[in-house]
C-alpha positions as CSV (number, residue, x, y, z in Angstrom):
1,M,-24.7,2.3,-2.2
2,D,-25.5,-1.2,-3.3
3,S,-25.8,-1.8,-7.0
4,R,-26.3,-4.7,-9.4
5,T,-23.2,-3.5,-11.3
6,K,-20.9,-4.4,-8.4
7,R,-19.2,-7.7,-9.1
8,R,-19.0,-10.2,-6.3
9,L,-15.8,-12.2,-5.8
10,S,-15.2,-14.9,-3.2
11,P,-12.1,-14.6,-1.0
12,A,-10.4,-17.3,-3.1
13,E,-11.1,-15.4,-6.3
14,L,-9.7,-12.2,-4.8
15,D,-6.6,-14.1,-3.7
16,A,-6.1,-15.6,-7.1
17,L,-6.5,-12.2,-8.8
18,A,-4.0,-10.5,-6.5
19,R,-1.5,-13.3,-7.1
20,R,-1.9,-12.8,-10.9
21,A,-1.7,-9.0,-10.7
22,L,0.8,-8.3,-7.9
23,G,2.5,-11.7,-7.1
24,A,1.1,-11.9,-3.6
25,G,-2.0,-13.4,-2.0
26,V,-4.6,-11.7,0.1
27,A,-4.3,-11.9,3.9
28,E,-7.3,-9.6,4.6
29,H,-10.0,-8.0,2.5
30,T,-12.7,-5.3,3.2
31,E,-15.2,-4.1,0.7
32,L,-15.5,-0.3,0.3
33,T,-19.1,0.5,-0.3
34,D,-19.2,4.3,-0.8
35,G,-19.0,4.0,-4.6
36,F,-22.1,3.6,-6.9
37,A,-20.9,1.5,-9.8
38,N,-17.8,-0.7,-9.6
39,A,-16.9,-3.1,-6.8
40,V,-13.9,-1.9,-4.7
41,W,-11.9,-3.8,-2.1
42,R,-9.1,-2.8,0.2
43,L,-6.7,-5.7,0.4
44,R,-3.8,-6.4,2.8
45,L,-1.5,-8.7,0.9
46,D,0.5,-11.5,2.5
47,D,3.7,-9.6,1.8
48,G,2.5,-6.6,3.9
49,R,1.4,-4.3,1.1
50,E,-2.1,-2.7,1.2
51,V,-3.8,-2.0,-2.1
52,V,-7.2,-1.1,-3.5
53,C,-8.7,-3.5,-6.1
54,K,-11.4,-2.1,-8.4
55,L,-13.4,-4.4,-10.7
56,S,-15.5,-3.7,-13.8
57,P,-19.1,-5.0,-13.6
58,P,-20.0,-8.6,-14.5
59,P,-19.4,-9.3,-18.2
60,E,-23.0,-10.5,-18.7
61,L,-24.5,-7.2,-17.4
62,D,-25.7,-4.8,-20.1
63,Q,-24.3,-1.4,-19.1
64,L,-25.1,2.0,-20.4
65,S,-23.4,2.9,-23.7
66,Y,-21.0,5.4,-22.2
67,E,-19.9,3.0,-19.5
68,R,-18.2,0.6,-21.9
69,N,-14.5,0.2,-20.8
70,L,-14.8,2.7,-17.9
71,L,-11.8,1.3,-16.1
72,R,-9.7,1.8,-19.2
73,M,-10.5,5.5,-19.3
74,E,-9.8,5.6,-15.6
75,A,-6.4,4.0,-15.9
76,S,-5.5,6.5,-18.7
77,A,-6.8,9.5,-16.6
78,Y,-4.7,8.5,-13.5
79,E,-1.5,8.6,-15.5
80,L,-2.5,11.9,-17.4
81,A,-3.6,13.6,-14.2
82,A,-0.4,12.7,-12.4
83,G,1.6,14.0,-15.3
84,A,-0.2,17.3,-14.9
85,G,0.7,17.6,-11.2
86,V,-2.7,16.5,-9.9
87,P,-2.4,14.3,-6.8
88,V,-4.0,10.9,-7.5
89,A,-3.8,7.4,-6.1
90,R,-0.9,5.5,-7.5
91,L,-1.8,3.0,-10.3
92,L,0.0,-0.2,-9.5
93,C,-1.4,-2.5,-12.2
94,A,-4.2,-2.4,-14.8
95,G,-5.6,-5.6,-16.3
96,F,-7.9,-5.6,-19.3
97,D,-9.9,-8.6,-20.5
98,D,-8.4,-10.7,-17.8
99,P,-9.0,-14.3,-19.0
100,V,-10.1,-15.6,-15.6
101,L,-12.0,-12.6,-14.4
102,G,-13.6,-12.0,-17.8
103,G,-13.3,-8.2,-17.4
104,D,-11.1,-5.4,-16.3
105,Y,-9.5,-4.5,-13.0
106,L,-7.2,-1.8,-11.5
107,M,-4.9,-2.2,-8.5
108,L,-4.2,1.1,-6.8
109,G,-2.1,2.3,-3.9
110,V,-4.0,2.9,-0.6
111,L,-4.5,6.5,0.5
112,D,-4.2,7.2,4.2
113,G,-6.4,10.3,4.1
114,V,-10.1,10.5,4.5
115,P,-12.9,11.1,1.9
116,W,-14.2,14.6,2.2
117,N,-17.8,13.4,2.5
118,T,-17.1,11.8,5.8
119,V,-15.7,14.8,7.7
120,R,-16.3,18.5,8.2
121,P,-12.8,20.0,8.4
122,D,-12.0,23.6,9.3
123,G,-11.3,25.9,6.3
124,E,-13.6,24.2,3.7
125,D,-13.6,27.3,1.6
126,G,-9.8,27.1,1.4
127,L,-10.1,23.4,0.4
128,R,-12.7,24.2,-2.3
129,R,-10.3,26.9,-3.6
130,E,-7.5,24.3,-3.7
131,L,-9.7,21.9,-5.5
132,G,-10.4,24.6,-8.1
133,R,-6.6,24.9,-8.7
134,L,-6.2,21.2,-9.1
135,L,-9.1,20.9,-11.5
136,A,-7.6,23.7,-13.6
137,R,-4.4,21.7,-13.8
138,L,-6.3,18.5,-14.8
139,N,-8.1,20.4,-17.5
140,T,-4.8,21.5,-19.1
141,V,-4.4,17.9,-20.4
142,T,-5.6,17.9,-24.0
143,G,-6.5,15.1,-26.4
144,E,-7.2,14.3,-30.1
145,V,-10.9,13.7,-30.1
146,F,-14.0,14.8,-28.1
147,G,-16.2,12.5,-26.1
148,Y,-15.5,8.9,-24.8
149,P,-13.0,7.2,-27.1
150,H,-13.0,4.0,-25.1
151,A,-16.7,3.7,-25.4
152,G,-16.8,4.7,-29.1
153,I,-18.9,7.8,-28.5
154,T,-16.9,10.6,-30.1
155,G,-17.1,13.6,-32.4
156,S,-14.8,15.8,-34.4
157,T,-16.4,18.8,-32.7
158,W,-17.5,19.3,-29.2
159,R,-21.1,19.9,-30.3
160,Q,-21.1,16.7,-32.3
161,A,-19.6,14.7,-29.4
162,Y,-22.0,16.2,-26.8
163,L,-25.1,15.4,-28.9
164,A,-23.7,11.8,-29.5
165,M,-23.3,11.5,-25.7
166,V,-26.9,12.6,-25.2
167,D,-28.2,10.3,-28.0
168,A,-26.4,7.3,-26.4
169,L,-28.1,8.0,-23.0
170,L,-31.5,8.5,-24.5
171,A,-31.1,5.4,-26.6
172,D,-30.3,3.5,-23.4
173,T,-33.8,4.4,-22.1
174,V,-35.2,2.0,-24.7
175,R,-33.4,-0.9,-23.0
176,Y,-34.0,0.6,-19.5
177,P,-37.3,2.5,-19.4
178,T,-36.6,5.6,-17.3
179,P,-39.0,8.2,-15.8
180,L,-38.1,11.4,-17.7
181,P,-39.8,14.8,-17.3
182,A,-40.4,14.9,-21.1
183,P,-40.3,12.5,-24.1
184,A,-36.8,11.6,-25.1
185,A,-37.2,13.2,-28.5
186,R,-38.4,16.5,-26.9
187,I,-35.4,16.5,-24.5
188,R,-33.0,15.9,-27.5
189,A,-34.6,18.7,-29.5
190,V,-34.3,21.2,-26.7
191,L,-30.6,20.3,-26.0
192,A,-29.8,20.3,-29.8
193,A,-31.3,23.8,-30.2
194,A,-29.0,25.1,-27.4
195,A,-26.0,23.2,-28.6
196,P,-24.5,25.9,-30.9
197,A,-23.2,27.5,-27.7
198,L,-20.8,24.5,-27.6
199,D,-19.0,25.6,-30.7
200,E,-16.9,28.0,-28.5
201,V,-15.0,24.9,-27.4
202,T,-12.4,23.9,-30.0
203,T,-9.9,21.8,-28.1
204,P,-10.7,18.5,-26.2
205,H,-9.7,18.8,-22.6
206,L,-9.6,16.1,-20.0
207,V,-12.7,16.5,-17.7
208,H,-13.2,14.4,-14.6
209,F,-16.9,15.1,-14.4
210,D,-17.5,13.3,-11.1
211,I,-16.1,15.8,-8.6
212,W,-18.2,15.2,-5.4
213,P,-16.7,15.1,-1.9
214,G,-16.5,11.3,-1.9
215,N,-14.0,11.4,-4.7
216,V,-11.7,13.9,-2.9
217,F,-9.4,12.6,-0.2
218,L,-8.1,14.9,2.5
219,D,-5.0,14.9,4.6
220,L,-5.9,16.1,8.0
221,T,-2.6,15.5,9.8
222,G,-1.9,19.2,9.8
223,T,-3.6,22.1,8.1
224,P,-6.3,20.3,6.0
225,R,-5.3,19.8,2.4
226,I,-6.3,17.7,-0.6
227,Q,-4.4,14.5,-0.7
228,A,-5.8,13.0,-3.9
229,I,-8.7,13.1,-6.4
230,I,-9.9,9.6,-7.2
231,D,-12.4,7.7,-9.4
232,H,-11.8,9.2,-12.9
233,E,-14.0,6.5,-14.6
234,R,-16.6,9.0,-15.8
235,A,-13.9,11.2,-17.4
236,F,-14.3,12.4,-21.0
237,W,-12.6,14.8,-23.5
238,G,-14.6,18.0,-23.7
239,D,-15.1,21.5,-22.2
240,P,-13.4,22.4,-18.9
241,L,-16.5,24.2,-17.9
242,A,-18.2,20.8,-17.6
243,E,-16.0,20.2,-14.5
244,F,-18.3,22.5,-12.5
245,A,-21.5,20.5,-13.2
246,T,-21.1,17.9,-10.5
247,P,-19.8,20.3,-7.7
248,T,-22.9,22.4,-8.3
249,L,-25.4,19.5,-8.7
250,F,-29.0,20.7,-8.1
251,G,-27.6,24.3,-7.8
252,E,-25.8,26.9,-9.8
253,L,-22.2,28.1,-10.1
254,R,-21.9,31.5,-8.4
255,E,-19.2,34.1,-9.0
256,D,-18.3,34.0,-5.4
257,D,-17.7,30.2,-5.3
258,P,-14.2,29.5,-3.9
259,L,-14.0,26.6,-6.4
260,L,-14.2,29.1,-9.3
261,A,-11.8,31.5,-7.6
262,G,-9.2,28.8,-7.2
263,Y,-9.7,27.7,-10.9
264,R,-9.1,31.3,-12.0
265,E,-5.8,31.4,-10.1
266,V,-4.5,29.0,-12.7
267,T,-6.4,29.9,-15.9
268,P,-9.2,32.2,-16.9
269,M,-12.8,31.0,-16.7
270,E,-15.5,33.6,-17.6
271,L,-19.2,33.0,-16.9
272,T,-20.6,34.7,-20.0
273,P,-24.2,34.2,-21.0
274,A,-23.0,31.6,-23.6
275,A,-21.0,29.8,-20.8
276,R,-24.2,29.7,-18.7
277,V,-25.9,27.9,-21.5
278,R,-23.1,25.4,-21.8
279,L,-23.2,24.8,-18.1
280,D,-27.0,24.2,-18.3
281,L,-26.3,21.6,-21.1
282,Y,-23.8,19.8,-18.8
283,H,-26.2,19.8,-15.9
284,A,-28.9,18.4,-18.2
285,Y,-26.5,15.6,-19.3
286,L,-25.6,14.8,-15.7
287,Y,-29.2,14.7,-14.6
288,L,-29.9,12.3,-17.5
289,I,-27.0,10.0,-16.3
290,L,-28.3,9.9,-12.8
291,L,-31.8,9.0,-14.0
292,V,-30.9,6.5,-16.7
293,E,-28.1,4.7,-14.7
294,N,-30.6,3.2,-12.3
295,G,-31.7,0.8,-15.1
296,P,-28.6,-1.4,-15.0
297,R,-27.7,-0.6,-11.4
298,Q,-31.1,-1.1,-9.7
299,Y,-30.3,1.0,-6.6
300,P,-32.3,0.3,-3.5
301,E,-35.5,2.3,-3.9
302,A,-35.5,3.9,-0.5
303,E,-32.0,5.3,-1.1
304,Y,-32.5,6.3,-4.7
305,A,-35.9,7.9,-4.6
306,R,-34.7,11.3,-3.3
307,I,-32.0,11.5,-6.0
308,R,-34.4,10.6,-8.8
309,D,-37.0,13.1,-7.7
310,R,-34.4,15.9,-7.5
311,C,-33.0,15.0,-10.9
312,V,-36.4,15.1,-12.5
313,A,-37.2,18.5,-11.0
314,S,-33.8,19.9,-11.8
315,L,-33.8,18.6,-15.4
316,T,-37.2,20.2,-15.9
317,G,-35.8,23.5,-14.7
318,V,-32.9,23.3,-17.1
319,L,-35.0,22.4,-20.1
320,D,-37.4,25.3,-19.3
321,R,-34.4,27.7,-19.3
322,L,-33.0,26.3,-22.5
323,L,-36.4,26.2,-24.3
324,P,-36.3,28.5,-27.4
325,V,-38.6,31.4,-27.0
326,G,-41.2,32.0,-29.7
């Protein structure tokens, strides 16, 4: 989808960046447009290598608070995920505060598989089960603090960090007025009232938080399998249960979901009443992101309207479930 956050570079600028980063110029370039935030190109270099170049938004663009230094979190997450045995694209080079570009970039190895959102392979339940196992491995990575350290939105407890993340999003609605189903103060109060359920989480775990089919590459050369999980830019340190929010967007996590079955093959995950409350909190946060992010991104209205309407309705449902009785 087109977005104002996608930085535009000329062929000459792409060539100069590739020479600085990888020591070779660009013979061919193709923009990859499936993503929603960062500009991404597939480059064929003049030494024969093929790479993916990912750029941070233009430096003059005022992004959402949690989006500060997204590519720095992504670079860290790729290395941590690979160390945990999760297949990812190979990080070739990361440049931060590039003096010419005026921002950050990543150079990644090209994947020869296909994004899951573009195909309907046989055995999708098996693939979803495999995805669950890989997410469980990713979530074994632990950190020192909850939240988004690269964006400066953190907490010493998961409840504190979660509410700081919510506060940052709601504060962003001052700069970017957003159609919400209730006043920001009311939304915050409902989420805060339910937030004691988060105290069950005492260790910060690495959470991708953007697992949709477009971020999962498949190898279809034989029996379909997952080749790599990509786009870790929205990752944070928090509750592994939050990993299930995006794969169940506009729905709920069912006990018979193959994703959950695969996860449980690696580590326990119980859907207790308190866990259901936590998952509602994570869905609420995700719906807020999808609503507020249109401010800086300015998606095409015809493409975005359906997402916005579903988010408003779904957020309303979550807030109604979380609303204290009496």
